[in-house]
C-alpha positions in Angstrom: 15.0 -43.1 70.5 13.3 -43.0 67.1 11.9 -39.6 68.0 15.4 -38.2 68.8 16.7 -39.8 65.6 14.1 -38.2 63.5 14.7 -34.9 65.3 18.4 -35.1 64.6 17.8 -35.9 60.9 15.4 -32.9 60.7 18.0 -30.7 62.4 20.7 -31.8 59.9 18.4 -31.2 57.0 17.5 -27.7 58.1 21.1 -26.9 58.8 22.1 -28.0 55.3 19.3 -25.9 53.8 20.5 -22.7 55.5 24.2 -23.4 55.1 26.0 -22.6 51.8 26.5 -25.9 49.9 29.2 -24.3 47.8 31.4 -23.0 50.7 34.8 -24.6 50.3 35.8 -26.4 53.5 38.9 -28.2 54.6 38.0 -31.8 55.7 40.0 -35.0 56.7 40.3 -37.3 53.7 39.8 -40.3 55.9 36.2 -39.4 56.4 35.4 -40.4 52.8 37.3 -43.8 52.9 34.1 -45.7 53.5 32.0 -43.7 51.0 31.4 -44.5 47.3 33.5 -42.6 44.8 31.2 -41.9 41.8 33.7 -40.0 39.6 37.3 -39.1 39.7 39.4 -36.9 37.4 42.9 -35.8 38.3 42.7 -34.7 41.9 39.0 -34.0 41.9 36.6 -36.7 43.0 32.9 -36.9 43.6 31.6 -39.0 46.5 28.2 -40.1 47.6 28.0 -39.3 51.3 25.6 -41.8 52.8 25.6 -40.2 56.3 24.5 -36.8 55.2 22.7 -38.1 52.1 24.6 -35.7 49.9 27.1 -35.7 46.9 30.4 -34.2 47.9 33.1 -32.9 45.5 36.7 -33.1 46.9 40.0 -31.7 45.8 42.9 -33.7 47.2 45.8 -31.7 48.5 49.0 -33.4 47.1 51.3 -31.8 49.7 49.1 -33.2 52.4 47.1 -36.3 51.3 45.4 -36.6 54.7 43.6 -33.3 54.0 41.1 -32.5 51.3 39.1 -29.5 50.2 35.4 -30.1 49.9 34.3 -27.9 47.0 30.6 -28.4 47.3 28.0 -30.6 49.1 24.8 -31.0 47.1 21.6 -33.0 47.8 20.9 -33.5 44.0 23.0 -36.0 42.1 22.3 -34.5 38.6 23.5 -31.1 39.7 26.5 -32.6 41.4 27.6 -34.4 38.2 27.3 -31.2 36.2 29.3 -29.2 38.6 31.9 -32.0 39.0 32.6 -31.8 35.2 33.0 -28.1 35.4 35.3 -28.2 38.4 37.4 -31.0 37.2 38.0 -29.3 33.8 38.5 -25.8 35.0 40.5 -26.3 38.1 43.1 -28.7 36.8 45.5 -26.0 35.2 45.4 -24.1 38.5 46.3 -26.8 40.9 48.8 -28.3 38.5 50.7 -25.0 37.7 50.5 -23.3 41.1 53.9 -23.1 42.8 52.2 -23.0 46.2 49.2 -25.1 47.2 46.0 -23.2 46.6 44.6 -21.6 49.7 41.1 -22.0 51.0 40.3 -18.4 49.9 41.7 -18.9 46.4 39.7 -22.1 46.0 36.6 -20.3 47.1 37.1 -17.6 44.5 37.8 -20.1 41.8 34.8 -22.2 42.8 32.5 -19.1 42.7 33.9 -18.1 39.3 33.4 -21.5 37.8 29.7 -21.5 38.8 29.1 -17.9 37.9 30.6 -18.2 34.4 30.1 -21.8 33.2 30.9 -20.7 29.6 34.3 -19.5 30.4 37.5 -21.3 29.6 40.4 -21.7 32.1 42.1 -18.8 30.2 39.2 -16.5 31.1 39.4 -17.5 34.7 43.2 -16.9 34.7 42.6 -13.4 33.4 39.8 -12.8 35.9 42.1 -13.5 38.8 45.2 -12.0 37.2 47.1 -15.3 37.3 49.6 -14.6 34.5 51.7 -17.6 35.5 48.9 -19.9 34.4 49.5 -19.0 30.7 52.5 -21.4 30.8 50.1 -24.3 31.1 49.4 -26.1 27.8 45.7 -26.4 28.4 45.3 -22.6 29.0 47.5 -21.8 26.1 45.3 -23.9 23.9 42.2 -21.8 24.7 43.6 -18.3 24.6 41.3 -17.6 21.6 38.2 -19.3 23.0 35.0 -17.4 23.3 32.6 -17.4 26.3 29.3 -19.0 25.5 27.4 -16.2 27.3 28.6 -13.2 25.3 31.4 -14.4 23.0 34.1 -12.6 24.9 37.7 -13.8 24.5 40.3 -13.9 27.3 42.1 -11.0 25.5 38.9 -8.9 25.5 38.4 -9.7 29.2 42.0 -8.6 30.0 41.4 -5.4 28.1 38.3 -4.6 30.1 40.1 -5.3 33.3 43.1 -3.2 32.2 45.5 -6.0 33.2 48.6 -5.2 31.3 50.6 -8.2 32.6 48.0 -10.8 31.5 47.6 -8.8 28.2 51.3 -9.2 27.5 51.2 -12.9 28.2 48.1 -13.4 26.0 49.8 -11.5 23.1 52.9 -13.7 23.5 50.6 -16.7 23.2 49.3 -15.3 19.9 45.9 -14.2 21.1 44.0 -12.7 18.2 42.7 -9.1 18.0 40.3 -9.7 15.2 37.8 -11.8 17.1 34.5 -10.1 17.9 32.0 -11.0 20.6 28.3 -11.4 20.0 27.8 -7.7 19.8 30.5 -7.3 17.2 32.8 -5.6 19.7 36.6 -6.0 19.5 39.3 -5.9 22.1 39.5 -2.1 21.5 35.9 -1.8 22.5 36.6 -3.7 25.7 39.6 -1.6 26.4 37.4 1.5 26.1 35.0 0.1 28.7 38.0 -0.4 31.0 40.0 2.2 32.8 43.5 1.9 31.5 44.4 3.9 28.4 47.8 2.1 28.1 45.9 -1.0 27.1 44.8 0.7 23.9 48.3 2.0 23.1 49.6 -1.6 23.7 47.1 -3.1 21.3 47.7 -0.3 18.7 51.4 -0.7 18.5 51.0 -2.5 15.2 48.4 -1.2 12.6 45.3 -3.3 12.6 41.9 -2.9 10.8 40.3 -4.0 14.1 40.9 -0.5 15.5 38.2 1.0 13.3 35.8 -2.0 13.3 32.1 -1.1 13.7 30.1 -3.1 16.2 26.6 -4.3 15.6 25.4 -1.0 17.2 27.3 1.0 14.6 30.1 2.1 17.0 33.9 2.0 16.5 36.0 2.0 19.7 36.4 5.8 19.1 32.6 6.2 18.9 32.2 4.2 22.1 34.8 6.3 23.9 33.0 9.5 22.8 29.6 8.1 23.9 31.0 7.1 27.4 32.8 10.5 27.7 36.2 8.9 28.3 38.6 11.6 27.0 41.7 9.7 28.0 40.6 6.7 25.9 39.8 9.0 22.9 43.3 10.5 23.1 44.9 7.1 23.3 42.9 5.8 20.3 43.8 8.9 18.3 47.4 8.4 19.2 47.1 4.9 17.7 45.7 6.6 14.5 42.1 5.6 15.0 40.0 7.1 12.2 37.8 10.1 12.9 36.0 9.6 9.5 34.3 6.3 10.1 30.5 6.8 9.8 28.5 5.1 12.6 24.9 5.1 13.5 24.9 8.7 14.7 27.5 9.9 12.3 31.2 10.5 12.9 32.7 10.2 16.4 32.5 13.9 16.9 28.7 13.8 16.4 28.6 11.1 19.1 30.7 13.3 21.5 28.2 16.2 20.9 25.2 14.0 21.2 26.3 13.1 24.7 27.8 16.5 25.5 31.3 15.4 26.2 33.4 18.5 25.5 36.8 16.9 26.2 36.2 14.1 23.7 35.1 16.6 21.0 38.1 18.8 21.7 40.5 15.8 21.4 39.1 14.9 18.0 39.4 18.5 16.8 42.9 18.8 18.0 43.8 15.6 16.0 41.7 16.6 12.9 40.3 20.1 12.8 38.4 19.3 9.5 35.9 17.3 11.6 34.3 20.6 12.5 32.8 20.5 9.0 31.8 16.9 8.9 28.1 16.0 8.2 26.2 13.1 9.6 24.5 10.7 7.2 21.0 11.0 8.6 20.4 14.7 8.8 23.4 16.0 6.7 24.1 18.2 9.7 27.4 19.6 11.0 28.6 19.2 14.6 27.3 22.7 15.4 23.7 21.5 14.8 24.3 18.7 17.4 25.7 21.0 20.1 23.4 21.0 23.2 25.4 23.2 25.5 27.0 26.6 25.2 30.5 25.3 26.0 30.2 22.8 23.1 28.9 25.6 20.7 31.8 27.9 21.7 34.4 25.1 21.1 33.1 24.5 17.6 33.0 28.2 16.8 36.5 28.6 18.0 37.6 25.8 15.5 35.9 27.7 12.7 32.6 26.0 12.4 30.4 27.7 9.8 27.7 29.3 11.8 25.2 29.6 9.0 25.7 26.1 7.5 22.4 24.4 6.5 21.5 20.8 7.2 19.6 18.5 4.8 16.4 19.9 6.1 17.6 23.5 5.3 17.9 24.3 9.0 20.8 26.2 10.5 22.2 25.5 14.0 20.2 28.5 15.2 16.9 26.9 14.1 17.8 23.8 16.1 18.9 25.8 19.2 15.6 27.8 19.1 13.5 24.7 18.5 15.1 22.9 21.5 14.9 26.0 23.8 18.7 26.4 24.2 19.0 30.1 24.8 22.6 30.0 25.8 23.5 28.2 22.5 21.3 30.6 20.5 23.0 33.6 22.0 26.4 32.3 21.1 25.2 31.7 17.5 23.6 35.1 17.3 26.8 36.8 18.6 28.9 35.0 16.0 26.9 36.2 13.0 24.0 33.7 12.7 21.4 34.9 10.2 18.3 35.8 12.2 16.0 35.7 9.2 17.2 32.6 7.5 14.4 30.3 6.3 14.6 26.7 7.3 12.3 23.7 7.0 8.8 24.8 5.8 10.2 28.3 5.4 10.3 29.0 9.1 12.7 31.6 10.4 14.1 31.2 14.0 11.5 33.7 15.1 8.7 31.5 13.8 10.1 28.6 15.9 10.5 30.8 19.0 6.9 32.0 18.6 5.6 28.4 18.3 7.4 27.4 21.5 6.4 30.6 23.3 9.9 31.2 24.5 9.8 34.9 25.4 13.5 35.4 26.2 14.4 33.7 22.9 11.9 35.9 21.0 13.4 39.0 22.5 16.9 37.9 21.7 16.1 37.2 18.0 14.2 40.5 17.6 16.9 42.7 19.1 19.4 41.0 16.8 17.3 41.9 13.8 14.6 39.3 13.5 11.8 40.3 11.1 8.3 39.7 12.5 6.7 40.0 9.1 8.4 37.3 7.1 5.8 34.6 6.1 6.7 30.9 6.0 5.6 28.4 3.3 2.1 28.4 4.8 1.8 32.2 4.8 2.2 32.5 8.6 4.1 35.4 10.0 5.7 35.2 13.5 3.1 37.6 14.8 0.3 35.3 13.6 1.8 32.4 15.3 2.1 34.4 18.5 -1.6 35.2 18.4 -2.4 31.5 18.0 -0.2 29.7 20.4 1.5 32.1 22.8 0.5 32.4 26.5 2.1 35.9 26.4 -0.2 36.8 23.5 -0.5 40.5 24.3 3.2 41.1 24.6 4.0 39.2 21.4 1.2 40.8 19.5 2.5 44.1 20.5 5.9 43.1 19.1 4.4 41.9 15.8 2.2 45.0 15.2 4.5 47.8 16.4 8.2 46.8 16.2 7.7 45.4 12.8 7.4 48.9 11.4 10.5 50.1 13.3 12.8 47.3 12.1 12.2 48.3 8.5 14.8 50.9 7.3 12.9 53.9 6.1 13.5 55.5 2.8 15.8 58.5 3.2 15.7 61.2 0.5 19.2 62.5 0.6 22.1 62.5 3.1 24.6 65.4 2.4 28.2 64.4 2.2 30.8 66.1 4.5 31.9 68.4 1.7 28.3 69.7 1.2 27.7 70.2 4.9 28.3 73.7 6.3 27.8 72.8 10.0 29.5 70.1 12.1 27.8 67.3 13.9 28.8 65.9 17.3 28.0 62.5 18.6 28.6 61.8 22.3 28.6 58.4 23.9 28.3 57.9 27.7 30.1 55.4 29.8 28.5 52.3 31.4 30.5 49.1 31.0 28.7 46.3 29.3 25.7 48.6 28.9 27.6 49.8 25.9 25.2 47.4 24.2 22.5 49.9 24.7 24.6 52.5 22.9 25.1 50.0 20.0 21.4 49.4 19.7 20.7 53.2 19.6 23.4 53.6 17.0 22.0 50.9 14.9 18.6 52.6 15.0 20.2 55.9 13.9 22.0 54.1 11.1 18.8 52.4 9.8 16.9 55.7 10.0 19.6 57.6 8.2 20.5 54.9 5.8 24.3 55.6 6.3 27.0 54.4 8.6 27.6 56.5 11.7 31.1 57.5 10.7 29.8 59.1 7.5 27.2 61.3 9.2 29.1 62.8 12.1 32.2 65.0 12.1 33.1 64.7 15.8 32.7 61.7 18.1 33.3 61.8 21.8 33.2 58.9 24.2 33.8 57.9 27.8 34.8 54.4 28.9 32.7 51.9 27.0 31.5 54.9 24.9 35.2 55.7 24.2 35.8 52.2 22.9 32.8 52.4 20.6 33.8 55.9 19.4 37.2 54.5 18.4 35.5 51.5 16.8 33.3 53.8 14.7 36.2 55.8 13.6 38.1 52.7 12.5 35.2 51.5 10.4 33.8 48.7 12.6 30.1 48.0 12.0 27.7 48.2 14.9 26.3 44.7 14.2 29.9 43.5 14.6 30.4 45.4 17.8 27.2 44.1 19.3 28.3 40.5 18.7 31.8 41.4 20.0 30.5 42.8 23.2 28.5 39.7 24.0 31.6 37.6 23.3 34.0 40.0 25.1 32.1 39.9 28.4 32.7 36.2 29.0 36.5 36.7 28.5 37.0 40.0 30.3 34.6 39.7 33.3 36.0 36.4 34.5 36.8 35.7 38.2 36.2 38.3 40.8 36.8 42.1 40.9 39.1 43.7 40.2 39.4 41.7 37.1 42.7 40.7 35.4 43.7 43.4 32.9 45.4 41.1 30.4 42.2 39.8 28.8 40.9 43.4 28.2 44.4 44.5 26.9 44.5 41.6 24.5 41.0 42.2 23.3 41.7 45.9 22.6 45.0 45.1 20.9 43.3 42.5 18.7 40.5 44.9 17.6 42.5 48.1 17.1 46.0 46.8 16.3 48.9 46.8 18.7 50.7 49.6 16.9 47.8 51.7 15.5 48.2 55.4 16.4 45.4 57.8 17.2 46.2 60.0 14.1 46.3 57.0 11.7 42.6 57.8 11.0 41.7 61.5 11.1 38.1 61.6 10.0 35.8 61.8 11.8 37.6 63.6 14.7 37.4 61.6 17.9 38.1 62.4 21.5 38.1 59.9 24.3 38.1 60.9 28.0 40.5 59.7 30.7 41.1 60.7 34.3 44.6 61.7 35.4 45.0 60.1 38.8 48.7 61.1 39.4 47.7 64.5 40.9 45.4 65.9 43.4 42.8 67.0 42.4 42.5 64.7 39.5 42.2 66.2 36.0 40.3 65.3 32.9 42.4 64.3 29.8 41.3 63.9 26.2 42.9 61.4 23.8 42.5 62.9 20.3 43.2 62.1 16.7 43.6 65.7 15.8 46.1 68.5 16.9 45.6 69.6 20.5 44.2 73.1 20.7 46.9 75.6 21.6 45.0 76.8 24.7 45.0 73.2 25.9 48.6 72.6 24.9 49.8 75.4 27.1 48.3 73.7 30.1 48.0 69.9 29.2 51.2 69.3 27.4 53.7 71.3 29.4 56.6 69.6 31.2 57.1 70.4 34.9 59.1 69.0 37.7 56.1 67.3 39.1 54.5 65.6 36.1 55.6 63.8 33.0 54.6 65.3 29.6 51.7 63.7 27.8 52.1 61.6 24.7 51.3 63.5 21.5 48.3 62.3 19.4 50.5 61.1 16.6 52.4 58.9 19.1 49.4 57.8 21.2 48.4 54.1 20.7 44.6 53.6 20.1 44.3 50.5 22.2 46.0 52.3 25.2 43.6 55.3 24.8 40.7 52.9 24.9 42.1 51.1 27.9 42.8 54.3 29.8 39.3 55.5 29.3 37.8 52.2 30.5 39.9 51.6 33.6 36.9 51.7 36.0 38.1 51.7 39.6 37.4 48.4 41.5 36.8 46.8 38.1 40.2 47.1 36.5 43.6 48.3 37.6 44.7 51.8 36.4 46.9 51.8 33.3 49.8 54.0 34.1 48.5 57.2 35.5 45.0 57.0 34.0 41.7 55.9 35.4 38.2 55.7 33.8 37.2 59.0 32.2 33.7 58.4 33.7 35.0 59.6 37.1 35.0 63.2 35.7 33.0 63.0 32.5 30.7 60.0 32.3 28.6 62.2 29.9 31.3 63.8 27.8 29.0 66.2 25.9 30.1 69.6 27.5 33.7 68.6 27.5 33.5 67.7 23.8 31.8 71.0 22.9 34.4 72.9 24.9 37.2 71.2 23.1 35.6 71.9 19.7 35.3 75.6 20.7 39.0 75.7 21.7 40.0 73.9 18.4 38.1 76.5 16.4 39.7 79.3 18.3 43.2 77.9 17.5 42.2 77.8 13.8 41.2 81.4 13.9 44.3 82.4 15.7 46.4 80.8 13.0 44.5 82.6 10.2 42.5 79.5 9.0 39.1 80.9 9.5 37.8 79.2 6.4 38.3 75.9 8.1 36.1 76.8 11.0 32.6 75.3 10.9 29.9 76.1 13.3 28.6 73.2 15.5 25.0 72.6 14.3 24.0 69.3 15.8 24.7 67.5 19.1 23.5 63.9 19.6 24.0 62.5 23.1 23.4 58.8 23.7 23.2 57.2 27.2 23.6 53.6 28.4 20.2 53.5 30.0 18.7 54.8 33.2 18.3 52.3 36.1 15.0 52.3 38.0 14.9 54.5 41.1 14.6 52.7 44.3 14.0 54.0 47.8 16.9 54.5 50.3 16.1 53.9 53.9 19.0 55.8 55.4 22.2 57.6 54.6 22.8 58.7 58.2 26.4 58.3 59.4 27.1 59.1 63.0 29.2 58.0 66.0 27.4 54.9 67.4 26.9 54.3 71.1 25.6 50.7 70.9 25.7 47.7 68.5 22.3 48.6 67.0 23.5 52.2 66.1 26.8 50.7 64.8 24.7 48.5 62.3 22.7 51.6 61.3 25.9 53.6 60.7 27.5 50.8 58.6 24.4 50.5 56.5 24.1 54.3 56.1 27.8 54.6 55.1 27.3 52.0 52.5 24.3 53.7 51.0 25.9 57.1 51.2 29.0 55.8 49.4 27.0 54.3 46.7 25.0 57.5 46.3 28.1 59.6 46.1 29.6 57.4 43.4 26.3 57.4 41.4 26.0 61.2 41.6 29.6 61.7 40.5 29.2 59.4 37.5 25.6 60.3 36.7 25.3 60.8 32.9 21.7 62.0 33.0 20.0 64.6 35.1 22.0 67.9 35.5 24.6 66.9 32.9 21.9 66.6 30.3 20.1 69.7 31.4 23.3 71.8 31.2 24.2 70.4 27.7 20.7 71.1 26.4 20.7 74.7 27.8 24.1 75.4 26.4 23.0 74.1 22.9 19.8 76.2 23.1 21.7 79.3 23.9 24.0 78.8 21.0 21.3 77.7 18.6 22.6 74.2 18.3 20.1 71.3 17.8 20.4 68.9 20.7 19.1 65.3 20.9 19.4 63.1 23.9 18.5 59.4 23.8 18.8 57.1 26.9 16.2 54.4 27.6 14.6 53.7 31.0 15.6 50.2 32.0 13.2 48.0 34.0 16.0 46.4 36.0 19.5 47.6 37.1 22.2 46.3 34.8 25.6 46.1 36.4 28.7 47.3 34.5 30.1 43.8 34.5 26.8 41.9 33.9 27.4 38.6 32.1 23.9 37.0 32.2 22.6 36.9 28.6 19.0 37.1 29.6 19.5 40.3 31.6 21.4 41.9 28.7 18.8 40.8 26.2 16.1 42.4 28.3 18.1 45.6 28.5 18.3 45.6 24.7 14.6 44.8 24.6 13.9 47.9 26.8 16.1 49.9 24.4 14.2 48.6 21.3 10.8 49.6 22.9 12.2 53.0 23.8 13.4 53.5 20.2 9.8 52.9 19.0 8.4 55.3 21.6 10.9 57.9 20.5 10.3 57.4 16.8 9.2 61.0 16.3 12.4 62.3 17.9 14.3 59.9 15.5 12.5 61.3 12.6 13.4 64.8 13.6 17.0 63.8 14.0 17.0 62.3 10.5 15.6 65.6 9.1 18.5 67.5 10.8 21.0 65.0 9.3 19.5 65.5 5.8 19.8 69.3 5.9 
């Protein structure tokens, strides 16, 4: 029998070890009638259970005295006494104020909370469980401003973090204070930010309070914290309550914090509330938000709000220096295309190119150089970018080539004399091919000509013809826009115009052209130099080439182009033709943009407009002679034709199209038809090859100097390419080509100086 007794005791002990001693259990009150009651407070009593050799804490049910709830059953008297004190003190308001008897589940939750947070007051527990009715109990009301011993959190702060509006209203009615901070110096607003209910902030901010802009021990106001956590809705609610954007924290102003953690929505909300924050400088680096931007979308946002792209920090660095140093190519490209100075000297006299060379970032180096970076500027230590490339670059040979050859090219040569239009006795014609975003290649070539000639393009040419993107550039030149500006504009335009899938929406392109040329500007508002832009009339079969001009239409053309017939509407006269519409008509590339009226892209019939331009000049002069104005006629003496780059030739496996007799032949036919269609389009719109040969032969026969410049590209660049790295490499190919053709450029300059 003793053996079985010991076995039973052992079994009970093991069972007690593996059971949860804090599990609330409903037990008959009569079981404890013969046990010693050690402590009793209110309805909570502590018994010594001699049978199980444990200390049991009971809560008597007043509605049913025969039943009690055992709150815990411990085998250690000291622990039992400690927990008894906590349970007796914390549970009293709940069982006294509850309209219904506390359920087993509710008691279990309360019991777990009391043990988990021994430093909480009953008010904290009431908030934790959302028991707003408990705030009518005097004991809970008396501790609404108590602080938890663990972290110094008040019930109000806990309610803010939980986003419990009902408990929050009860606490405010009980005069809970907003100015109490926890051990980290955080206020109720900080806790509200960590929660998920923006309405809590608006409730707290109904009346002005200095607590709204209180700095925690980490140097964060609630607005700083919201920006750090990326909670845009909280930022907007704080700003609605007039939270200050001008409080300096550890990282600077709230907008600096938003940029540090790359939260665009938070930064945008701040700028919408106070646009002047775009110029704010942090106390540590004296840097603007633009210096802090880590992503292109953040950089673009700040630039849209007018951030000064060339502002210097306390270390003399611009945002471009920081972007290059951190290897942020997308940010650097945005800064470059918004006018960042490529040769500005920063800390230790380093230019952005010095920093790119040090970090061996080849794409960055190319971008800076094609935007005018000088490879021969020394820093404070006498080091040029080329020297740094030789020391540290893995791509040593490429970068050394850059430093030794392109450096000469990027310097504008001394030009002896450039005759004015009045002194010239022969006209000069500039022709610009089509090619979509590859118009950047045209811009790079035009910049090289300007540097070599020492004069703007519009001052050294009498006639300018253009197709599609070349037409847009021709109109830009005539209206006095610089090529540096147009290069930046093209990089910015592509992200706006080539958005979504083909065919692209026309409105962004229309708005872009209206903004640049004016909504009501007419073709004849600027008459020098003379300009012609090609378009394709698609309201007839076969289609016809049409020229938009800023000069009177030759009579020979007027008799055919501008006649009214029963079939076709008359053309708009040049003095009534809007510039932006002419540009839009010339650039309406099929499958890329919808036609505008009856016009499609001029590249369908004249992607290289040289011969068409020369023919129109000839007809124009014939009209002058016919009208007896021979003295106004000037012989064409120079033709300069610029292309948008030649893509690499690739092999074609098959262009065979036939009637298939089996699935394999069907696949071959489909593939062949696709390749054939692409070949036909490429041949029709080819601006090089036969088009160039014919133009050169025509010029040689008429004793007209002819120059053709079009670089060979290493990779194909699509008309709607938006990848900055691809475009930079195309410009890099152009820059190398310019160096290779330096003798031809020198000959061109000599012709221009005659």
